C-alpha positions in Angstrom: 0.0 0.0 0.0 1.4 3.4 -0.9 2.4 5.7 1.8 -0.1 8.6 2.5 2.6 11.2 2.0 3.4 9.7 -1.4 -0.2 10.0 -2.4 -0.3 13.6 -1.1 2.9 14.4 -3.1 1.3 13.0 -6.3 -1.9 15.0 -5.7 0.2 18.1 -5.0 2.1 17.6 -8.3 -1.1 17.2 -10.2 -2.6 20.3 -8.6 0.6 22.3 -9.4 0.5 21.1 -13.0 -3.2 22.0 -13.2 -2.5 25.4 -11.7 0.3 26.0 -14.2 -2.0 25.1 -17.1 -4.7 27.4 -15.7 -2.3 30.3 -15.4 -0.9 29.7 -19.0 -4.5 29.5 -20.3 -5.4 32.8 -18.5 -2.3 34.5 -20.0 -3.2 33.2 -23.5 -6.8 34.3 -23.0 -5.7 37.8 -22.1 -3.4 38.0 -25.1 -6.2 36.8 -27.4 -8.6 39.3 -25.9 -6.1 42.0 -26.6 -5.6 40.8 -30.1 -9.4 40.7 -30.7 -9.7 44.3 -29.4 -6.8 45.4 -31.6 -8.4 43.7 -34.7 -11.8 45.3 -33.9 -10.2 48.7 -33.7 -8.4 48.2 -37.0 -11.6 46.9 -38.5 -13.4 50.0 -37.3 -10.7 52.3 -38.7 -10.8 50.5 -42.1 -14.6 50.7 -42.1 -14.4 54.4 -41.6 -11.8 54.7 -44.3 -14.0 52.7 -46.7 -16.9 54.9 -45.9 -14.9 58.0 -46.6 -13.6 56.6 -49.9 -17.2 55.7 -50.9 -18.3 59.2 -50.2 -15.4 60.6 -52.2 -16.1 58.2 -55.1 -19.8 59.4 -55.2 -18.7 63.0 -55.1 -16.1 62.4 -57.9 -18.7 60.6 -60.1 -21.1 63.5 -59.6 -18.4 66.0 -60.5 -17.5 63.9 -63.6 -21.2 63.9 -64.7 -21.4 67.7 -64.1 -18.3 68.2 -66.2 -19.6 66.0 -68.9 -22.9 67.9 -69.1 -21.0 71.2 -69.3 -18.8 69.9 -72.1 -21.8 68.7 -74.0 -23.5 72.1 -73.7 -20.3 73.8 -74.8 -20.0 71.4 -77.8 -23.6 72.1 -78.7 -22.9 75.9 -78.6 -19.8 75.4 -80.8 -21.8 73.3 -83.3 -24.5 76.0 -83.4 -21.9 78.7 -84.0 -20.1 76.7 -86.7 -23.4 76.0 -88.5 -24.3 79.6 -88.3 -21.0 80.6 -89.9 -21.4 78.0 -92.7 -24.9 79.1 -93.5 -24.2 82.8 -93.2 
């Protein structure tokens, strides 16, 4: 029959091992939580940048359309003037 002190030592070793694993898991958990927070922050920053770029793209498309309309009007005026000169 094993000596009670031997059994106690085995139990103590198992508890120390379990405690070590628990501490390591806690440390890894904190590190992962920090990583998640960092990634969420980066995702938020990227999302804001994307929104800003989308707004800029919409504004640039509108500006392009405005410029196109102005050029078309100018071309119509030039065509009208050149027709008038040919006819007159």
